[in-house]
C-alpha positions as CSV (number, residue, x, y, z in Angstrom):
1,M,2.4,2.9,11.1
2,S,-1.5,4.3,10.5
3,S,-3.3,3.9,7.3
4,V,-6.1,6.2,7.4
5,S,-5.1,9.1,4.6
6,T,-5.3,13.1,6.3
7,P,-7.9,16.2,4.7
8,G,-6.3,16.5,1.5
9,H,-3.6,13.9,1.3
10,P,-5.5,10.4,0.0
11,A,-3.8,7.5,0.4
12,V,-1.9,6.3,-2.7
13,L,-3.5,2.8,-4.3
14,L,-2.2,0.9,-5.9
15,T,-3.7,-2.6,-7.9
16,E,-3.2,-5.8,-7.2
17,A,-1.5,-5.9,-10.2
18,E,1.4,-2.6,-9.6
19,V,1.9,-4.5,-6.2
20,A,2.9,-6.9,-8.0
21,Q,5.6,-5.6,-9.9
22,V,7.2,-3.5,-7.3
23,L,8.1,-6.7,-5.5
24,R,8.6,-8.5,-8.5
25,V,6.2,-11.9,-7.4
26,S,2.9,-12.8,-8.7
27,S,-0.5,-11.8,-8.5
28,R,-1.3,-14.9,-6.8
29,T,1.0,-14.2,-4.6
30,I,0.0,-11.0,-3.3
31,R,-4.1,-12.8,-3.6
32,R,-3.0,-15.0,-0.6
33,W,-0.7,-13.0,0.9
34,A,-4.2,-10.5,1.3
35,A,-6.2,-12.9,1.9
36,C,-4.5,-14.3,5.0
37,G,-2.8,-10.2,5.9
38,T,0.7,-10.1,4.9
39,V,-0.4,-6.9,3.5
40,P,-3.2,-5.4,4.2
41,A,-6.0,-4.6,1.3
42,V,-8.9,-2.6,1.2
43,Q,-12.1,-3.4,-0.9
44,I,-13.5,-0.8,-3.3
45,G,-16.7,-1.5,-4.4
46,G,-16.1,-4.8,-5.8
47,V,-11.9,-5.2,-6.4
48,R,-9.0,-4.7,-3.5
49,R,-6.6,-1.9,-3.3
50,F,-3.2,-2.1,-1.5
51,R,-1.4,1.4,1.0
52,L,2.2,2.1,-1.3
53,R,2.3,2.6,3.1
54,D,1.6,-0.5,4.0
55,V,3.6,-2.2,0.4
56,A,6.7,0.4,1.5
57,A,6.5,-1.8,4.6
58,L,7.2,-5.1,3.3
59,I,9.7,-4.0,1.5
60,D,11.2,-2.7,4.6
61,P,9.5,-2.2,7.9
62,S,11.2,0.7,9.6
63,T,9.4,3.4,6.3
64,D,7.1,5.5,7.3
65,L,5.2,7.1,4.7
66,E,3.4,10.0,5.3
67,P,1.3,12.7,3.0
68,A,3.3,16.0,1.6
69,G,1.6,19.1,0.8
70,N,1.8,18.2,-2.5
71,G,-0.8,15.0,-2.2
72,R,2.3,12.6,-2.4
73,E,4.1,10.0,-0.3
74,V,7.2,10.9,0.9
75,S,9.8,8.8,3.1
76,R,10.4,10.7,6.4
77,P,13.9,8.9,8.2
């Protein structure tokens, strides 16, 4: 799975709190998972962000999210 976005189609980035809400775990759990590499994170300035495609892969490893023409990420079977 590529974590590089294509030109004109930036990756959808989530905050720690958003990821915790989606996965129904605490923010502390997300910090631990990021520290040990369970969920990849990108550092932007002094904050950590998570790619939607990486979070989706935690839920369903067969998920392949690719940018659609409108800049939103969609699932491709």
